[in-house]
N, C-alpha and C positions, 0 to 999 in steps of 0.2 A: 503491499498500498501507499499511497508519497505519504512522502512527513509531512505534506502541508497541505492536506487535504481536508474539507469539511467535512468532519462526521457528523450524520443525523442519528440522535441517540431518545431514549422511551422519556424523556424530560422535556420537547423540549426540539427546536431549528437544530444546524447544526451549528457548529462551533469553528474556528482558523486554529485552536490548537491541539497535537496530534495526541490521546493515549488521556485526555480528561474524562469524554464523551460525557455523563450523566451531572456532574457534576461540575457547570460551566464557573469560569469567573473570566475575569478581563487577560486576554495572553498574554501571555510576558512576550519579547524579543523572543529572537530565537538568529537572533548573528551578531547575537555576546551572550556574558554569562547575565541573570537573575544579579536588579543592585537590590538590598536593602527595603531599600525604596521601595521598589518597585512586586517585588516580595509581601508587603505589607498591605501591599493592594489586594493579593491572591485574596478569595473568598474563604478562608477559615482552612485550607489546603493541611495537612498533616508537613508537618516540618520537613519529615526527608520527600517531599514532593520537587518544594524547593531548595534543596537537597543537588538532588536529581537534577534537576534543567542548572542550576550552574557549577558542578559537576564538569564540564565540558565533556560528556562523555564518558564523566565515568573516571578523571584523573586528577579532578580534585588537589588536593596540598600531594598528595601520595610522593609521591615522584623526593621531593623537596622533606617530609618528615620522616621517608630510609634514612636520610642524613646529618637527623639528627641525634649522634650519637651519645648524647646525656639522658635517653630516658630510654628506655624499651620499647615504649607505647608509640602509641599517632595519637593525634588531635580524633577529639569525641564524634568531628563532622565525615574524619576519615576513617574512623572503625563502621560506621555505618558502609559509604563506600567500599574498604576495602572485602566487605561481605562477597562483592559481586565478583571479586576477583577470586573469591575463593576462598576467603582465608575469613576468622573471626579473629580479635585479639579475646586473650582470657588472662585469668593471672590463678596463682596456687591456692587455693581458700583455705586451703590446711595448714603453711605458714605468713596465710595476708594481717593474720593477726599479731604476731608478732614481726614481725617486721617490720610495723606497725608501731609497736613502743620499742623497735629501737630506733626510726625517725628514715625508718628505707620507705625509698621505694617498691610499690608491690610487684613479688618476682612476675613479668608479663612476661607469656611468652603468645604464638598462635596458633589455632588450631587450620591446616588447609585439609582443603577436600576436592581431591582430585574430580574433573569430567571423564568416565569412563561409559559413554550408551552399552547398556547391556550388559557392565559388570566383565567385560570379557579382554582378557592380556595375555600373549604371548606369552613362553617361558623367561623369552631375553628381555621381556617390558617387567616380568614379571624379578629379578636378577639386577635389576638398576633401580624398581621398588626399595628391593631389601636392603640394596645398596645407601639410599637416603634416608631408612628409618635407623640405622646403624649409625649411620654420625651425624644427621642431622636431628632426631625425632626421638629420642628414647630406647631403641631395641624393636622396637612392638611398629607394625602395619595393626593397622585400622579398618576389618570390614564394614561396612554402614549395612544401615535396614534401607538403605537405597541404592545398594546394589553397587556402591564404592568403594577408594577407600581417603580415610583420614592420616592426617600426621596428627601426632600430638606435641609442643612444649620449642618448637623452633620460633628460637627466638630471632630480632628483627634481625641485628646483625648475618643475618645465616636465609634469611629471604631469599635473596636473588641469588643464594647458591641454587638454595631447595627447589626453587623453577628452572636456576637455568637443570640442572640434571631432571628434572622433571619433564623437561621439553624435550630432552637427550630419549628420553623410553618415547618419543615423538603424542605423547600428553601433555594437556592445559589442565587448571583449574579455572577456567574464566565459563560461568555461569553458574558451579556447584553452588552458589550460596544469591540469595540479594530477588529483588521484585525483576523476578527472569523466568523463562522457562526451564528448567534444573535438570542432574541428571537425568533424563530421559530410563526407564526401567523395560525389561523385557524373559521374559516367560527364559528357564532353566531347566522343564525337563528334560532329561537328559536321552530316553526314549523313542523324545519325538524328533526328528532331529533335521526333515522338513522344515517340519512347522518354524523349528525354534532358527534353523537359518534364516526360515520368509522375515519373524518377530522381529531379531537380532537386528535384520538388516531396515529396518520398517524402523525401529530405536532408532537406528542412528540416523538416516533420513528426518529423523524428526529433529534429534537434540543438534544436528549440521543448518534444517529450512529454519529454524528458531532460535540462533545461535546469534547473541548480540554481535554487529560488525564492528565497531571500538575495535580501533588499531594501539589504546591504552594497557592492555594486556602485558603486548610486546614490549610495547614506549617503553610503561615503567616496569617492568621484571628481566627485559631481557636486554635494554637499553636500545628497543631497535627504534627502527626512522619516526622522524615524529613528524604527526602532521603540520603541516606553520600552519598559526590562528586558529585547530580546527574548523578553516572555513571548510574546508570539502569533502567533511565526511557528514556522514548523516546516518540515523537508524533504521534501515527503510522499514520495518516493522516497528522496531519500541519507541521510536520517536527521542525525545530526550530524556520524554518523562518513565519510560519501560513501564512496570506493570505496575498494578495496587500495593500487588504482595510479592508473595512466592507463587507458584506455578509450577503441579507437576506433573506429568507425564509417565505411564504405562500401560505395557501392549500385555493383554496376558494369552493364553492356551490351551482352552481347558483338554482333562480336566481339573487341571491344578490352578488355584492361585495364588501362587505362591511371592506373584508379587504383589498380593493385598488391590487387588483393581478397584476395590469401592473406597476407598480410602482416596482417592486422589482427586487431582481437578477435572483431571482428562482420560481416558484409557481407550482402548483398544481389546476389544478380546475377540479373538481368533473362529471363522465360522466354517467348520473341516465340513467336508463329506464323508461320505464311506471307506474312501482311501486317503484320507489323515491330510488332505489336500486343502489347502487357505482358499476358502468361495468369495470371505471379503470378512470385513471388521461390525461389528455390535460395538455402537459409538458410547460408550460413560458420561456425563460428568457433573460438576458439581461435589466429590468427596472431601474431606481432610478434616485431621484430627485434633488440631489447636481447640483450644477454649480460657479464660482467663478464669477464675476460681473463684466464687459468690457473682460472678458475672451472667445471671441466664438469657443476655439474649448474645454472649458466645456459647456454642456448641459443635459438638460432632455433629458429623456428616455420613453419611453412606451416599457414594453417586447416583444416580438418577441412567439407568439406561436408554435414548436418546432418540436411534437410532441403525441406521443399517449403511455401511460404507462397500461400495465397491472398491479393491484393493484401488484402483487409480485413483480412488479421489481420497485414496486415507491421508497424503500429505496438506492438500487443501483445505478440508473436514480441520485438520489438527491448527491448522492459522488463522483460520476463522475462528473457531474457541477460541485461540486461545487472543483473540484480534476483538472476538466482542468483552469478553472480559475486560481488556485494556481500557475500553470505551468506557462501558455501559456499571467496572466497578469503581466500587469509594474511594476517595481518594481523600478523603475527611476523616475518618475512624479507619485509622487501618485492625485496630480487632475483627471490625466488618465488615475488612477490604476482598477477600477470597473468596475465590467462584461461588463456592456452595451458599454466600450470603446475597451475592448476585442472582443466582437465582431465585434464593428465598423469595427477592423483594421480589422481580419480576416475571417467576414463574417459565418452568418446564415449554411450554408451548413456544412463549416466547421469544424465549432463548434461540429454540430451535430454530421460530418461524427469518430467524437474521440468520444463522449457520449457512441456511439456507437460501438463504439471499446472496450472502456474497459467496458462495461457494457455486448460484446457478444452478442450482438442484434441487430434484427434492431428495431427503434422507429417505433410502425403507423402513418401514417399520422393524423393529428388531427379531431377529432370529431365534428358534429355542439352542439353549447352552445346558452344560449341568458343571457345577465345580464340587468337587470332591475335598474338596479340604485347599489352606494355604500355607499346609508347610513342605519340609524336602524330603525328597525322597533317598534317604540317607543306604551307604552299601554299594556294591558296585552293579553298572546297569550297562543294558547291552544295546546302544540304539543300532536304530528302523537300520543303518549304513553300515553294520558288523563293527560298530566303534565303540572301547567299551568304558565309562567314567563312574570316576567314585564318588558321593560327598561326605565331608566330612564334615563332622559336630567342630566348630569353632565357639566354641563361650564367650559370647555376648560378642563373638566378633573378632577378640584379641588376637590377632597374630603372632605369639613370643614364645620362647623359652617356659614353661612352666617348671618351677620345681619337683621334683617327684612323678607329673604326669609328660602332656606331649611336649616333645619339641615344638609346636610348632612351628618354629620361626627356622629354625636351623635344618626342619627333616622338608619344606615346600621349598628351598633355597638351593637344599641336594635334589629333591624333585626334580625344580626351574632347571639347571644342567644338563638334565639326562632328556628331559619327558621332550615329545617331538608332538604335542598336540597343546590345548593351550589352558587353560585356568579361565572358570566364572566363578565368580561370586553369588552368590542369591540374594533375595530379597532375606530373608532370613540370617543373615549377617554368617554364614556358611559358605564354604570355597569346595569346587571342584574341580577335581585332577581332568581337567576331559579331551574326548577325541584319542582315547590311545589305543592304539592299533594294537589287537590279539597280540600280535607277538612279542608285546613289553608288557605284557601288561605282569605277569613273575618280576619283572626287575622291580617296578613302580610301585608291585608287592610290596619288596622284600625290603624295600628304601622306606612304608608307612608302616611296617609294622617295626623296622631298627629304631623310630625315632616317638613309637608309641604314636600314631595317627592319630588310633582308632580305639586307643581304650574307651572300659564302659564306659555308657553312658545314657541315663536312666531315660524312660519315654519322657519325664515329664520337663529334666534337663533338653532333651532335645528339640522337644515343642515351648522354650521360654525365647525370650525375650529381652535386653536392658541398656538402654537409653546410657551413655556417660556421664551424666551428671557428673555431683560432687569426685575429684577434688579442683576442676577446668573452667566445667559448666559455671556462667555466673550467672541465670534462670535459675538454678537447682534447688530445690527446695529441700531435698533430703536425698539420702543416699541414691543407687540404685543399681550397678556394676559392681560395684563391691558389695552390695550388698545384699542381692539374687544368691549367689549361691550358698549362702547360707541357708537362706531363707526354701530355695532347692531341697536340702538337704532336712531340714525337716520336712516340706512337705510328700518328698520322698517315706520317711515313716511314716509316717497316716496313712495314706494312698499304700504302703506296703501291710497296715494291721485289717485291711479294711480290701485287705487283697485286690487292689485299684494298681497294682505297679505296672501292670502292660497297659494302663490307658494311655492315649493321646488325651493330653488337657493343654490346651493352652495357654500360656502367663507370660505377662510382660512387662514390663517394669518401668515407668520414669519417673527424674527426677521431680519435675513440672508437669503442667498441663496441657505445655506444647506437642506431645505427643508424640515428640518421634520414632518411640518404640511400639509403634499406633495398638495402646493398653485395649483403647475405647471398643477394638474391635476382638481383643482376647474374651478366649473362657473365665478367663480370671485374671480382670486387670489392679496392676497399682499406682495409684500418682501421687507424688510426695505434697506432702502437703506443710514440714517445717524438721527439725527432727525427730529423728524415727518417724515419724507419722506421716503412715496414708492415708485415703481415700480406696478403699475399696470394692468392681464394679466386677457383676460377676453375670450370663447370660446374655452373651453376644455366641453368633452364630460359628459355627466349628470352621466353614467355608470361607469366613470373614465379608458375608454381604449382611449381618446387622450387626447392632451397637448394641453392647453391653445398659447395664443400669446399675446408677451407683445404689449402693449393699450399707453400707456401713460411712460414716466418716469417723477422718483422723483415730483411723487406729493404730495404735500402740505396734510394732515390729514387730514385740515380744506376743501382744495376744492377735495378729492371724492364721499363726496354726491350730492353734485353738477357738477361732472364729472359724475356719474355716473346714475345723474338722469334725462335727454335725453334719452338713454336708455333704463330704465324704461317705459318710455312715449311711445314710439316707440314700446316697446314688445307690453304693455296693448292692442295698437292701430292695430298692424298689425300680430301677431303674426300667425301663423293657430293652429287649434285643438290638445290640447298635443306636444306642439314643445315647448322644453327646453331653458330657456334664452341662454345657452350658445350654441348653435344649429344656434337661432334663429340671434343671434349678427352676424359670416359669412354668414348665406342665406341673409341678413339682408344687406348686405358689408360692415357693419362697423369694425369689422378686418378683418385677412385672417385668413382661415387654416393651420393648424401646422401638416407637415406629420409628421416625428421622426427624433429621436436628431438630427444632422445639422442642419436642416429648421427650428430645433422651434426660430432663429435671424437672419428667413428671411425674407422679406416683415413684416417687424414689423412697429408698428403703428398705430394710428388712418384710415381707407380704406376713411371715407366721413364720413364729423360731419354731425350729428343726426340734 
């Protein structure tokens, strides 16, 4: 779309400011950064909107800030802009009080997230990423819930070196965070080789199509050639204001929903024929996990299935969905700026009509599909093409050598040195050693055994996820990654007492309600409220299609096991054959079933005592 083309909006006539849409204000100049006086004229837009306009396409003061060696931090405004480059500035909260007492600056560092559409990397890339981890990032790689890698603890003076190393792997971090289309996830089911190839290609194509075109990333981090004055640079899709908030896209291939398609802004569900060939895509819109404690106008939401498109139309649909959100999304209140709130305000029918208008054709009605779960398939699987794939459970995605346990970092490094296929990250923070030729399987298997990479993990543990939370995440209210293993040990003992040790029950923990580990579509969800306190959510669908419901507020960590124990006992005694835990607690009347959107906050609490 032309950067200066007026846009019609549901609230009124066209405006000549790209990306503002329904929230009109006096248009700022487009040939120079906006001044403070001009920003003051804007009709109550969020601060980030002015920041983006004035940033010269995401440059801001980042280049100068990197030269300020007296501090390990960057300015507050640049801290917002650097997210678009794939980074968050953080500090070690474990030692914050001690450093404050000594009148020292916080222990600032940066989290760096890569953009890897579909989560596939070559063995050569793996080795480079491993070397970055051991050189700059505390001897650990982290597989995220968005099917990519994160580094933690990179200090400011090492940022450019780290980015140069990432570039040498032919990878980057642009748009891994920020108000843009972020890393595009794709199905990883290793048994469906043909469909996976098509899903991966669509994820890559969407990622490339919706990628910001600014040269700021290479200019700042790799000392690339500057665009003089910025006068010749435009963002043909985003404009100067980019999106109102983050935007997440996924591609799923039934029967597996391991990408949690209903938790994202935009999704494509492969519709397969009897020969497992992709005939087209059901399009989902309006999912999202984040909310704010105590503010009922914020809520998680599962995506709606909007329609069906042919394979050749998928890219046009993806761009149209994103640009409607660009133009209709709320730019005054960032807490209500995601696509899920746009659809709640205007309705799915109006949104679909505008998408159809922009692609120039009508979407077909959705086609039937079925998901059987949102977990991974562990162990060896042979694909349709005769290649072999091994899915490894990686606790909270932390690829490191565990004392007395699996040596993930060393073992996967050794495997990468001899592997002839590729590696795939899953949306559940796990790693697949993929595309192993039959004749090489024994060699890979020997290395897996040598480094203990498949040491036993319970069904509950394999169905768990946790965000990083403390000590680095500035939003965390409670522990998550560091706490969940201990809780799982307690719950494993409880489940075993009732003969449930082999039952798959999804359990997810986050340190705050932003929901990075997607707890609101887990059968058991823990969301941090404060030190050692959590909201406990129950009743989501095993396949990720239904939200959970708040069961208990402010449960102490020490009380979680005792709270769940009678529910496990009732489940063991009264469940129906094949009934999942999330379905059981609703049918048995322990918790209400959640509809969508605002219904998340209705009828909360236990309906009966176990």
